[in-house]
KEKE-892666 format. One record per residue: x, y, z of N, C-alpha, C, CB in turn. Coordinates in steps of 0.05 Angstrom, whole numbers, padded with zeros to 5 digits, always signed. Glycine has a CB too. Layout:
XYZXYZXYZXYZ...
This chain:
-00735+00478-00180-00716+00479-00158-00701+00453-00154-00730+00488-00133-00717+00431-00152-00707+00403-00148-00688+00397-00172-00731+00381-00145-00696+00404-00196-00681+00395-00220-00655+00411-00219-00698+00402-00247-00656+00436-00212-00631+00451-00210-00612+00441-00190-00637+00479-00205-00623+00434-00166-00606+00420-00146-00595+00394-00154-00621+00416-00122-00610+00378-00168-00600+00352-00179-00577+00357-00200-00624+00335-00192-00582+00376-00217-00560+00382-00237-00535+00391-00223-00570+00404-00258-00537+00407-00202-00513+00416-00188-00500+00392-00174-00520+00438-00168-00515+00374-00162-00504+00352-00150-00489+00333-00169-00525+00337-00136-00500+00328-00192-00489+00311-00212-00463+00325-00222-00511+00307-00235-00464+00350-00227-00441+00365-00237-00418+00364-00217-00448+00395-00242-00425+00367-00190-00404+00364-00170-00392+00336-00169-00414+00373-00143-00409+00316-00172-00398+00288-00172-00380+00283-00195-00420+00269-00173-00387+00294-00218-00371+00291-00243-00345+00305-00240-00385+00301-00267-00345+00329-00228-00320+00343-00223-00302+00329-00204-00325+00370-00214-00315+00318-00183-00299+00302-00164-00287+00275-00178-00318+00294-00139-00302+00263-00193-00293+00239-00207-00271+00245-00225-00315+00228-00223-00273+00268-00239-00252+00276-00259-00224+00282-00245-00261+00301-00275-00227+00290-00219-00204+00297-00205-00190+00274-00192-00210+00317-00185-00202+00250-00192-00191+00227-00179-00166+00217-00194-00212+00204-00178-00142+00220-00180-00118+00212-00192-00105+00188-00178-00100+00234-00193-00121+00173-00162-00110+00151-00149-00110+00124-00165-00125+00147-00124-00092+00107-00159-00091+00082-00173-00111+00063-00161-00063+00069-00173-00122+00044-00176-00141+00026-00164-00130+00012-00142-00150+00007-00184-00146+00007-00120-00137-00008-00097-00122+00008-00076-00120-00031-00105-00115+00032-00083-00101+00049-00064-00119+00071-00054-00075+00060-00076-00117+00076-00028-00133+00098-00016-00114+00120-00007-00150+00087+00010-00117+00144-00016-00099+00165-00006-00098+00167+00024-00109+00192-00017-00074+00173+00034-00069+00173+00062-00088+00192+00077-00041+00182+00067-00096+00212+00064-00113+00234+00079-00143+00228+00075-00108+00263+00068-00151+00206+00062-00178+00200+00058-00188+00183+00083-00181+00186+00030-00211+00194+00096-00219+00179+00118-00230+00151+00109-00240+00193+00133-00227+00132+00127-00235+00105+00121-00263+00101+00132-00216+00085+00133-00273+00077+00129-00300+00071+00139-00302+00076+00169-00308+00041+00132-00280+00074+00183-00279+00079+00212-00282+00108+00220-00253+00068+00223-00276+00125+00199-00277+00153+00204-00305+00166+00205-00261+00167+00183-00307+00191+00215-00332+00203+00216-00343+00207+00187-00330+00230+00230-00370+00201+00184-00382+00204+00158-00382+00233+00147-00409+00194+00159-00380+00236+00120-00381+00261+00108-00409+00274+00111-00372+00258+00080-00410+00299+00110-00435+00312+00110-00447+00312+00081-00432+00342+00121-00468+00296+00076-00479+00294+00050-00506+00308+00048-00482+00265+00042-00515+00320+00071-00540+00332+00071-00543+00357+00057-00548+00337+00096-00521+00372+00054-00521+00397+00039-00536+00420+00053-00533+00392+00014-00559+00415+00065-00575+00435+00076-00564+00445+00104-00602+00423+00079-00550+00425+00118-00540+00433+00144-00511+00440+00141-00544+00410+00165-00502+00456+00160-00474+00466+00160-00456+00445+00168-00470+00490+00177-00431+00445+00158-00412+00424+00167-00406+00423+00197-00387+00429+00153-00410+00447+00211-00405+00448+00239-00426+00432+00254-00405+00476+00249-00447+00424+00242-00468+00409+00256-00463+00379+00255-00496+00414+00243-00444+00370+00236-00439+00341+00233-00409+00338+00233-00452+00329+00207-00397+00335+00257-00369+00329+00259-00365+00311+00284-00352+00357+00260-00339+00303+00285-00334+00283+00306-00339+00294+00333-00305+00273+00305-00333+00319+00338-00336+00330+00364-00364+00329+00373-00326+00358+00364-00383+00335+00355-00411+00334+00362-00425+00308+00359-00425+00352+00346-00418+00293+00336-00433+00269+00329-00422+00244+00342-00433+00266+00300-00398+00242+00351-00385+00217+00359-00383+00217+00389-00357+00214+00347-00382+00193+00401-00377+00188+00430-00346+00186+00431-00392+00160+00441-00333+00209+00431-00304+00209+00429-00289+00206+00455-00295+00233+00416-00302+00215+00478-00288+00213+00504-00284+00184+00512-00304+00228+00525-00259+00178+00521-00254+00152+00532-00225+00145+00529-00271+00131+00518-00219+00119+00530-00190+00109+00531-00185+00095+00503-00185+00087+00556-00162+00103+00490-00154+00092+00465-00126+00080+00467-00154+00113+00444-00123+00056+00457-00097+00042+00460-00089+00030+00432-00099+00020+00483-00062+00028+00430-00051+00014+00407-00021+00014+00407-00061+00027+00381-00010+00002+00388+00019-00002+00384+00028+00014+00360+00026-00033+00380+00041+00038+00364+00049+00054+00342+00076+00045+00332+00050+00084+00350+00083+00048+00306+00108+00040+00295+00131+00057+00308+00108+00045+00264+00154+00044+00309+00178+00056+00321+00202+00049+00303+00183+00046+00350+00219+00069+00296+00242+00065+00278+00263+00048+00294+00254+00093+00268+00267+00051+00320+00289+00036+00333+00280+00019+00356+00310+00055+00342+00256+00011+00356+00244-00008+00377+00223-00025+00364+00233+00006+00401+00210-00043+00380+00191-00060+00369+00165-00047+00365+00188-00083+00385+00160-00026+00379+00135-00010+00377+00132+00007+00400+00110-00027+00373+00114+00027+00398+00108+00045+00421+00081+00038+00431+00111+00076+00414+00079+00026+00454+00053+00020+00467+00041+00047+00477+00056-00002+00491+00018+00055+00465+00007+00082+00469-00020+00081+00481+00006+00096+00443-00025+00096+00502-00052+00099+00512-00058+00128+00513-00056+00087+00540-00082+00136+00502-00090+00165+00504-00119+00162+00517-00091+00181+00473-00122+00180+00537-00148+00183+00550-00157+00211+00545-00146+00176+00580-00180+00214+00530-00193+00240+00525-00216+00243+00544-00202+00244+00496-00218+00265+00559-00240+00269+00576-00258+00291+00568-00230+00274+00603-00283+00290+00574-00303+00309+00565-00298+00337+00574-00330+00300+00575-00280+00341+00594-00275+00368+00603-00251+00381+00586-00269+00368+00634-00242+00366+00565-00220+00377+00549-00192+00371+00559-00223+00407+00547-00189+00353+00577-00164+00344+00586-00156+00319+00575-00163+00343+00615-00130+00312+00575-00121+00287+00563-00099+00275+00581-00111+00292+00534-00094+00249+00578-00072+00236+00591-00060+00220+00567-00081+00217+00617-00032+00222+00564-00018+00206+00545+00004+00190+00557-00007+00223+00523+00004+00163+00554+00023+00146+00564+00037+00128+00541+00011+00128+00586+00063+00128+00540+00077+00113+00519+00100+00097+00532+00088+00132+00497+00103+00073+00521+00126+00055+00529+00140+00046+00504+00116+00030+00547+00165+00049+00501+00181+00041+00477+00188+00011+00482+00208+00059+00472+00174-00007+00470+00177-00036+00474+00203-00045+00462+00153-00052+00460+00218-00060+00477+00244-00071+00469+00266-00052+00471+00243-00080+00441+00262-00027+00482+00282-00008+00486+00286+00000+00513+00276+00015+00470+00262+00003+00526+00262+00012+00555+00236+00005+00567+00268+00043+00558+00236+00000+00593+00211-00004+00608+00200+00021+00618+00215-00023+00630+00214+00043+00614+00205+00069+00624+00179+00078+00610+00227+00090+00622+00161+00086+00627+00135+00097+00616+00137+00128+00613+00110+00089+00635+00131+00139+00591+00131+00168+00588+00102+00178+00589+00145+00176+00561+00097+00195+00608+00071+00205+00612+00069+00235+00607+00062+00199+00640+00048+00244+00597+00041+00273+00595+00011+00276+00599+00051+00285+00567+00004+00300+00607-00024+00306+00610-00028+00335+00607-00035+00296+00636-00053+00343+00601-00057+00372+00598-00084+00375+00584-00035+00385+00582-00086+00397+00568-00111+00404+00554-00109+00396+00525-00116+00433+00557-00130+00389+00511-00130+00385+00484-00148+00406+00470-00137+00357+00477-00144+00411+00445-00161+00431+00430-00171+00415+00405-00144+00458+00421-00195+00424+00396-00207+00414+00371-00199+00434+00349-00238+00412+00374-00196+00423+00325-00192+00441+00301-00219+00453+00295-00179+00425+00276-00218+00473+00276-00244+00487+00268-00265+00469+00256-00239+00507+00248-00256+00446+00242-00274+00428+00230-00285+00409+00251-00260+00413+00207-00274+00407+00275-00286+00389+00295-00280+00361+00291-00314+00393+00295-00258+00355+00276-00252+00327+00270-00224+00318+00279-00254+00321+00241-00209+00337+00291-00182+00332+00298-00177+00344+00326-00163+00343+00278-00163+00328+00343-00155+00340+00369-00124+00343+00369-00164+00320+00393-00117+00364+00382-00088+00371+00386-00081+00369+00416-00083+00401+00374-00064+00350+00422-00055+00347+00450-00032+00367+00453-00046+00317+00457-00036+00384+00473-00016+00406+00478+00005+00394+00497-00030+00431+00491+00027+00386+00485+00048+00374+00502+00074+00387+00495+00050+00341+00499+00097+00376+00505+00124+00386+00497+00126+00383+00467+00148+00369+00513+00118+00360+00456+00117+00357+00427+00087+00353+00421+00136+00332+00416+00073+00373+00410+00044+00370+00404+00039+00346+00385+00033+00396+00392+00018+00332+00392+00009+00309+00376-00020+00314+00367+00011+00283+00393-00026+00307+00342-00052+00309+00331-00064+00283+00324-00051+00325+00307-00090+00279+00329-00104+00255+00322-00130+00262+00307-00111+00238+00349-00135+00250+00284-00162+00252+00271-00180+00233+00287-00162+00245+00239-00202+00243+00294-00222+00228+00311-00242+00213+00292-00238+00248+00332-00241+00186+00293-00261+00170+00277-00278+00156+00296-00246+00147+00258-00296+00139+00285-00315+00123+00300-00298+00102+00317-00336+00108+00281-00296+00105+00343-00281+00088+00361-00251+00086+00354-00293+00060+00361-00240+00105+00341-00212+00104+00334-00198+00133+00334-00209+00092+00306-00174+00133+00339-00158+00157+00335-00136+00151+00315-00146+00168+00360-00134+00167+00294-00113+00164+00273-00093+00185+00278-00126+00167+00244-00068+00177+00283-00047+00197+00288-00041+00211+00262-00021+00183+00300-00036+00237+00264-00030+00255+00241+00000+00262+00242-00048+00281+00241+00009+00270+00219+00038+00281+00217+00038+00310+00229+00048+00282+00186+00062+00322+00229+00066+00347+00240+00049+00370+00225+00094+00354+00240+00042+00364+00200+00027+00383+00185-00004+00378+00188+00036+00382+00155-00010+00359+00203-00039+00353+00209-00052+00334+00186-00055+00381+00211-00036+00321+00171-00045+00303+00150-00042+00274+00159-00029+00308+00123-00059+00257+00147-00058+00229+00153-00030+00218+00144-00082+00214+00138-00018+00201+00160+00006+00188+00153+00004+00169+00129+00015+00172+00176+00022+00172+00112+00021+00153+00087+00042+00133+00089+00026+00169+00061+00041+00113+00070+00062+00093+00068+00051+00066+00078+00088+00102+00084+00071+00047+00077+00065+00018+00084+00053+00015+00111+00090+00001+00082+00064+00032+00131+00055+00030+00158+00031+00047+00166+00077+00035+00175+00019+00062+00147-00002+00081+00152-00024+00069+00170-00013+00090+00126-00032+00044+00164-00055+00033+00180-00048+00028+00208-00065+00007+00168-00022+00027+00215-00014+00021+00242-00013+00046+00260+00013+00009+00242-00018+00070+00248-00017+00095+00263-00045+00101+00274-00007+00118+00244-00058+00082+00287-00084+00086+00298-00086+00073+00324-00105+00076+00280-00104+00085+00339-00109+00073+00367-00139+00066+00368-00101+00094+00391-00145+00044+00380-00174+00035+00384-00186+00042+00411-00175+00005+00380-00210+00051+00410-00223+00058+00435-00230+00032+00451-00250+00074+00430-00223+00033+00477-00228+00011+00494-00255+00013+00508-00205+00008+00513-00267-00012+00511-00293-00012+00525-00287-00005+00554-00308-00040+00522-00305+00010+00566-00303+00016+00595-00305-00011+00610-00326+00036+00604-00287-00013+00631-00287-00037+00647-00311-00036+00665-00261-00042+00662-00323-00059+00668-00346-00062+00686-00337-00074+00711-00369-00079+00673-00342-00063+00735-00332-00075+00759-00345-00102+00764-00336-00057+00782-00329-00120+00774-00339-00148+00778-00360-00146+00801-00314-00168+00785-00381-00162+00798-00402-00163+00818-00390-00175+00844-00426-00180+00808-00399-00165+00866-00390-00177+00892-00399-00204+00895-00399-00161+00915-00381-00222+00900-00388-00249+00903-00386-00257+00933-00370-00268+00885-00407-00270+00944-00405-00277+00971-00429-00278+00985-00388-00261+00985
């Protein structure tokens, strides 16, 4: 039984290696990075038991500067709450001081690794370890030179200052 399982694992690895068409030093845009949720390598457990929704501490505040075609960047804050609600705040730096806010409910995809913010223009984020990676309209990782900049970092919760006096 163990030999058969080992042979199947080696065969699967060889098939995956044979399908690798990337050039050295380049990571495909839809390949999770080290910051992303780990892949399920257990085999015995279902994928639904090991996903970002279940395994990661995803609730919290995420911030970052997203690329912008006609401004310096989009200062973006996303707050994901454990009750399935979100708040999104964006400011187009160098274009306007106006803050664009939206809030509502978010949904998880079936794999439990992506959240969809239900807004006027729906936005999807792949949920990684302490990071959100913005996805394109088809739900794929953004590719290109600026791909690494399409991420938001989770902020540490602020600790109230001790009363002095």
